C-alpha positions in Angstrom: 15.8 -3.7 -17.1 12.9 -4.5 -16.9 13.4 -7.2 -14.1 12.7 -6.3 -10.9 16.6 -7.6 -9.9 18.1 -5.8 -12.6 16.7 -2.3 -11.5 16.7 -3.0 -7.0 20.6 -4.3 -8.2 21.3 -0.9 -10.1 19.8 0.8 -6.9 21.5 -0.5 -4.6 25.2 1.0 -6.7 23.3 4.0 -7.3 22.7 4.6 -3.8 26.2 3.6 -2.5 27.8 5.6 -5.6 25.6 8.6 -4.1 27.0 8.4 -1.0 30.0 7.3 -1.1 30.2 11.0 -3.5 28.7 13.0 -1.2 31.9 11.4 1.4 34.4 12.3 -0.7 32.8 15.6 -2.4 31.4 17.1 0.6 33.0 15.3 3.8 36.7 15.1 3.0 37.0 18.7 1.7 34.9 19.4 4.7 37.8 18.1 6.7 40.6 19.6 5.4 39.1 22.8 5.3 38.2 22.0 9.1 42.5 20.4 9.6 43.8 23.5 8.5 41.6 25.6 10.4 42.8 24.2 13.3 46.4 24.5 12.1 45.6 28.2 12.2 43.8 28.9 15.2 47.2 26.8 16.9 49.1 30.1 14.8 47.6 32.5 15.9 47.5 31.3 19.5 51.5 31.0 19.8 51.5 34.4 17.5 50.0 35.5 20.7 52.2 33.5 22.5 56.3 34.7 21.7 55.7 38.2 19.7 56.0 39.1 23.4 59.4 40.0 23.6 59.4 41.1 20.0 58.6 44.4 21.6 62.0 44.9 22.5 62.5 44.9 18.4 61.1 48.0 17.8 63.1 51.5 17.7 65.2 52.9 15.1 68.4 52.5 18.1 68.0 48.8 18.2 70.9 47.3 16.2 70.3 45.0 13.3 72.7 41.9 15.3 69.8 42.2 18.0 66.4 42.5 16.4 67.8 38.6 13.9 68.6 37.2 17.6 65.5 37.7 19.3 63.4 36.6 15.3 65.2 33.2 16.1 64.6 33.2 19.5 60.8 33.2 19.4 61.0 31.3 16.3 63.2 28.6 18.5 60.6 28.8 21.6 57.6 28.7 18.9 59.3 25.7 17.1 57.9 28.0 13.3 59.2 30.1 11.4 59.2 33.7 12.6 59.5 37.1 10.2 59.8 40.2 11.4 58.3 42.9 9.0 57.8 46.9 8.9 55.1 49.2 8.1 55.5 52.2 5.8 52.8 54.4 4.5 53.7 56.4 1.0 52.5 58.0 -1.3 50.9 54.3 -2.5 49.5 53.4 1.0 50.0 50.7 3.2 53.2 48.4 2.1 55.2 45.9 4.5 58.9 44.9 4.0 60.9 42.2 5.5 63.3 43.5 8.3 64.3 39.9 10.1 63.5 36.4 9.5 64.4 33.0 11.8 65.2 31.4 7.9 67.1 32.3 5.2 66.7 35.2 3.5 66.1 34.0 -0.3 63.0 31.7 1.2 61.4 35.0 2.3 61.2 36.8 -1.0 59.0 34.1 -3.0 56.3 34.7 -0.2 53.9 37.4 0.2 52.3 37.8 3.7 49.5 38.9 3.0 48.5 38.5 6.0 50.7 41.0 7.8 49.2 43.8 5.7 45.6 42.6 6.8 47.8 42.9 10.2 48.6 46.6 10.4 45.5 47.6 8.2 43.4 46.2 11.2 44.8 46.8 13.9 44.4 43.3 15.0 46.1 39.9 14.4 45.2 37.9 11.4 45.9 34.4 9.6 45.2 33.2 5.8 47.5 31.1 3.5 49.5 31.3 0.6 51.4 29.7 -1.6 55.1 28.7 -1.2 58.0 26.7 -3.0 57.2 23.5 -1.4 53.3 24.2 -1.3 50.7 25.4 0.9 52.2 27.5 3.7 49.8 29.1 6.6 50.1 32.2 8.5 49.5 34.1 11.3 50.3 37.6 12.1 50.2 39.6 14.8 50.9 43.6 15.4 53.6 44.8 17.3 52.4 48.4 19.0 55.4 51.4 18.8 52.9 54.8 21.1 49.5 53.2 20.9 50.5 52.3 16.6 50.8 49.5 15.1 54.5 49.8 13.8 56.4 46.5 13.0 54.3 43.1 12.9 55.4 39.4 13.3 54.1 36.7 11.0 54.6 32.9 12.2 54.3 30.6 9.5 54.7 26.7 8.6 53.9 24.6 5.5 50.5 23.1 6.1 51.8 20.0 4.2 51.3 17.3 6.3 47.4 19.2 6.7 47.4 18.2 2.2 49.4 15.2 3.1 46.2 13.9 5.1 43.9 15.4 2.9 45.0 12.8 0.4 45.3 9.9 2.2 41.0 10.8 3.5 40.8 11.0 0.2 42.5 7.7 -1.0 41.1 5.9 2.0 37.6 6.5 0.9 38.2 5.7 -3.0 39.1 2.2 -1.4 36.3 1.7 1.0 33.9 2.9 -1.5 35.5 1.2 -4.6 34.8 -1.9 -1.3 31.4 -0.9 -1.0 30.4 -1.1 -4.9 31.6 -3.3 -5.1 29.5 -5.4 -2.0 26.7 -3.0 -2.9 25.9 -4.8 -6.2 26.4 -7.7 -4.8 23.4 -7.6 -1.6 22.1 -5.8 -4.0 22.5 -8.4 -6.4 21.6 -11.5 -4.1 18.6 -9.2 -2.3 17.0 -8.7 -5.9 17.0 -12.1 -7.4 16.1 -13.7 -3.8 12.7 -11.5 -4.1 12.0 -12.5 -8.2 12.1 -15.8 -7.1 9.5 -15.5 -4.4 7.5 -13.7 -6.8 8.6 -15.7 -9.9 7.0 -19.1 -8.0 4.2 -16.4 -6.8 3.9 -15.9 -11.1 3.7 -20.0 -11.5 1.4 -20.5 -9.3 -1.0 -17.9 -10.3 -0.7 -18.8 -13.9 -1.8 -22.8 -12.4 -4.7 -21.5 -10.7 -6.0 -19.3 -13.9 -4.9 -23.0 -15.7 -7.8 -24.2 -14.0 -5.5 -26.0 -11.0 -7.4 -25.2 -7.8 -4.7 -27.4 -5.7 -1.9 -25.2 -6.4 -1.1 -23.4 -3.0 0.3 -19.8 -3.4 4.2 -20.3 -0.4 3.3 -18.4 2.9 7.0 -17.9 3.3 7.1 -15.4 5.3 5.6 -11.6 7.2 6.7 -8.8 5.4 4.4 -7.8 2.2 5.7 -10.3 -0.1 3.9 -12.8 2.2 0.6 -10.8 2.6 0.4 -11.4 -1.0 1.2 -14.9 -1.1 -2.0 -15.3 1.6 -4.0 -12.4 -0.2 -3.9 -15.4 -3.2 -4.0 -17.9 -0.9 -7.4 -16.8 -0.1 -8.3 -15.7 -3.4 -7.1 -19.4 -5.4 -10.1 -21.0 -2.1 -12.8 -18.4 -3.2 -11.8 -19.5 -7.1 -12.5 -23.0 -5.5 -15.7 -22.7 -4.2 -16.8 -20.9 -6.5 -15.8 -23.3 -8.9 -16.9 -26.2 -7.2 -20.2 -24.8 -6.7 -20.0 -23.4 -10.7 -19.9 -27.5 -11.3 -22.0 -28.4 -9.2 -24.8 -25.5 -10.8 -24.2 -26.4 -13.9 -24.5 -30.4 -13.3 -27.6 -29.9 -11.4 -29.6 -27.6 -14.0 -28.4 -30.2 -16.3 -30.0 -32.3 -14.6 -33.4 -30.3 -13.7 -33.6 -29.7 -17.6 -33.1 -33.3 -18.3 -36.0 -34.1 -16.3 -39.0 -32.4 -18.3 -37.1 -32.5 -21.7 -36.6 -36.8 -21.4 -40.1 -36.6 -19.7 -41.8 -34.2 -22.5 -39.9 -36.7 -25.5 -41.6 -39.7 -23.7 -44.8 -38.6 -23.7 -44.7 -37.1 -27.7 -43.9 -40.3 -28.6 -47.0 -42.0 -27.2 -49.6 -39.5 -27.9 -48.0 -40.2 -31.2 -50.2 -43.8 -30.8 -52.8 -43.6 -33.3 -55.2 -46.4 -30.9 -54.4 -44.6 -28.0 -58.4 -43.4 -26.8 -58.9 -39.7 -26.1 -58.7 -39.4 -22.5 -55.4 -40.6 -22.1 -54.1 -38.7 -24.9 -55.5 -35.6 -22.5 -54.1 -36.6 -19.7 -50.7 -36.9 -21.4 -50.8 -33.6 -22.7 -52.0 -32.0 -19.6 -48.2 -33.9 -18.4 -46.8 -32.1 -21.6 -47.8 -29.6 -20.2 -46.8 -29.1 -16.9 -43.3 -30.6 -18.0 -43.5 -27.4 -20.4 -44.5 -24.6 -17.5 -41.4 -26.1 -15.6 -38.8 -26.5 -17.8 -40.4 -22.1 -18.1 -40.2 -21.8 -14.7 -36.6 -23.0 -14.9 -35.7 -21.1 -17.6 -37.2 -18.3 -15.7 -35.7 -18.4 -12.3 -31.6 -19.6 -14.8 -32.3 -17.0 -16.1 -33.8 -14.3 -12.7 -30.2 -16.3 -10.3 -27.5 -15.6 -13.3 -28.1 -11.8 -14.0 -28.7 -11.9 -9.6 -25.6 -13.0 -9.2 -23.7 -10.8 -12.2 -25.1 -7.8 -10.8 -27.2 -6.8 -14.0 -30.3 -6.8 -11.7 -30.9 -2.9 -11.2 -33.3 -2.2 -8.6 -35.7 1.1 -8.5 -36.3 2.4 -4.8 -39.3 4.1 -3.8 -40.9 4.8 -1.3 -44.2 2.3 -0.8 -47.1 1.2 1.9 -46.4 -2.7 2.4 -49.6 -2.8 3.5 -51.0 -2.2 0.2 -48.3 -4.4 -1.3 -48.6 -7.3 0.9 -53.1 -7.1 0.0 -51.8 -6.7 -3.5 -49.4 -9.4 -4.5 -52.6 -11.9 -1.8 -55.2 -11.1 -4.5 -53.0 -12.9 -7.0 -53.3 -16.1 -5.4 -56.9 -16.2 -4.4 -57.9 -18.8 -7.2 -54.9 -20.9 -6.6 -55.9 -20.7 -2.7 -59.4 -21.7 -4.0 -58.0 -24.9 -5.4 -55.2 -25.5 -2.9 -58.4 -24.9 -0.4 -56.9 -23.0 1.3 -57.2 -19.8 3.5 -54.9 -16.7 3.5 -55.1 -14.2 6.4 -53.3 -11.2 6.3 -52.7 -9.8 9.9 -51.5 -5.9 9.0 -51.3 -3.0 11.1 -53.8 -0.3 11.6 -51.5 2.9 9.5 -49.8 2.1 6.9 -46.1 0.6 6.4 -43.5 3.1 4.8 -40.1 2.0 3.4 -37.9 3.0 0.7 -37.7 -0.8 -1.2 -38.0 -1.7 -4.6 -41.8 -2.8 -4.6 -41.8 -4.9 -7.8 -38.9 -7.0 -6.1 -40.0 -7.2 -2.7 -44.1 -8.9 -3.8 -41.8 -11.1 -6.2 -40.2 -12.1 -2.7 -44.2 -13.0 -1.8 -45.6 -13.7 -4.7 -41.8 -16.8 -4.1 -42.6 -17.5 -0.7 -46.7 -17.7 -0.8 -45.9 -19.9 -3.6 -43.6 -22.2 -2.0 -46.0 -22.8 1.5 -48.8 -23.6 -1.1 -46.3 -26.7 -3.0 -44.4 -27.6 0.2 -47.9 -27.9 1.9 -51.2 -29.9 1.9 -54.6 -29.1 1.1 -56.4 -27.0 3.2 -52.9 -26.0 5.0 -54.3 -21.5 6.0 -51.3 -19.2 4.6 -50.8 -15.9 7.1 -48.7 -12.9 5.4 -48.2 -10.7 9.0 -46.8 -6.7 8.3 -45.0 -5.6 11.1 -42.6 -2.8 12.4 -39.9 -3.1 14.7 -37.0 -0.7 15.7 -37.0 1.4 13.3 -37.0 -1.6 10.6 -39.8 -3.8 8.3 -40.6 -6.5 8.5 -42.6 -9.2 6.4 -43.6 -12.4 7.5 -44.8 -15.3 5.3 -46.0 -18.5 7.8 -47.9 -21.8 7.1 -49.5 -24.2 9.0 -48.5 -27.4 7.3 -45.6 -30.2 8.8 -42.4 -28.1 9.3 -39.0 -29.0 7.7 -37.8 -32.2 8.3 -34.6 -32.4 10.4 -31.5 -30.7 8.2 -33.6 -29.1 6.3 -32.8 -25.9 7.8 -29.4 -25.5 6.4 -30.0 -26.1 2.4 -33.0 -24.6 2.4 -32.0 -21.4 0.1 -29.8 -23.8 -2.3 -30.8 -23.8 -6.0 -32.5 -27.2 -7.2 -32.7 -28.1 -3.4 -36.0 -29.5 -2.1 -37.4 -31.4 1.0 -39.9 -33.4 -0.6 -39.9 -34.6 -4.3 -41.9 -31.7 -5.2 -42.0 -30.6 -8.7 -41.1 -27.3 -8.9 -38.2 -25.2 -10.4 -36.1 -25.3 -6.7 -34.7 -21.8 -7.1 -37.4 -20.1 -5.6 -35.8 -19.6 -2.3 -32.6 -19.0 -3.6 -33.6 -16.2 -5.7 -36.0 -14.8 -2.7 -32.5 -14.8 -1.1 -30.8 -12.8 -3.4 -32.7 -10.2 -3.8 -33.4 -10.1 0.0 -29.5 -9.4 0.4 -29.8 -7.2 -2.8 -31.9 -4.6 -0.9 -29.8 -4.6 2.1 -31.8 -6.9 3.8 -32.8 -10.6 4.8 -34.1 -13.3 4.5 -34.6 -16.4 7.8 -36.4 -19.3 8.2 -37.6 -20.9 11.2 -39.8 -23.7 11.1 -41.6 -26.8 14.0 -44.1 -29.3 13.5 -47.1 -27.6 13.3 -45.3 -24.2 11.7 -42.9 -22.7 8.9 -42.6 -19.0 8.9 -40.0 -17.0 6.6 -39.8 -14.0 7.4 -37.5 -10.9 5.9 -36.8 -7.8 7.7 -35.8 -4.2 5.2 -34.6 -1.2 7.3 -37.1 2.0 8.1 
């Protein structure tokens, strides 16, 4: 019973069984009761319609044969059994007794005619049933008045065997139809649940292939129902996983290549440095090259660590109210030695008042360092750099502009990719990737515009 197929089949069976039970135990008895009430209502109408002539049978001067003839005539006209009962009011209370009956007297003694007493007591017609020799009998009692007082009661009766037989027939038909419905419910439930379970099984098999690394597997979208929507969502997820897997493989391959290059270079320089015949000047040059490669490895390791923390979502931000003008001045002062070596000048274009916003000052400073370092690395010596801070439409903007030759055609679409470099300059190739990730983590954007003679990286943050 753990499978969907078994549960759905049982559900179909249970619902059908409940419906058949409701029809059998509620609808059928109600229908039989309605049929019985209809027969009693018809008896009451006949009693009111054909009891009028029996008024002539009242009085002590009417002979017994006349009374019997009046009762038989009323029975013939109504096509019912008619019994005329007298009323006695003794010390034991009100009671009725039989005066005449349209049928044999032997059958009368077995009927009590309780409705006659009810009609005599209330002076109104009454209906009811009682058990007779052949089954239930329906009765309608009509009081007959003498001097404005009930003197006799005429009871019109008929057997209710047809009502009972109709009720039994209805129950039998319900049982037969219920058995067929239960069989069809089992077959339909099995067919529907099997179709659903097969669709779920296909999704499960495809998910297993994707989990095993087969990203060529496709989830079958064979309908527009809930399972079809689930399959479409899983298929979209499979495409995203495939793209992430390709990006991961490409990242690992590129990272491995980027790490292998300085490591092999370090090994080669160390072998050359071990040469005893190497002069001091050449040895110093090789040591400088080793230092550059070590610096490059350090940048790669730091960049990979920062990028992995960003992608894992483990980098914690500490937002606070920050004056970006003061932050720009502080970061620019850090690059005075590098600007001097590069024979470049950095100009700050800041408004007179403070530019205050809520951000992580350390991460904004990291983005500015990456952009300024990128401008120094990828422009010729003597290229000036400009840092601009402003506020536009409630948002703050920081821009770093260099007046170099600009980016090559086609580089704008890949400038933020990991390890991408436009000119083969030594570096980790991760700085701009990290800068954009940091900007997005702070609900901001980092964009680039480039033309011949100027390249501008713009960081937009919220108010």
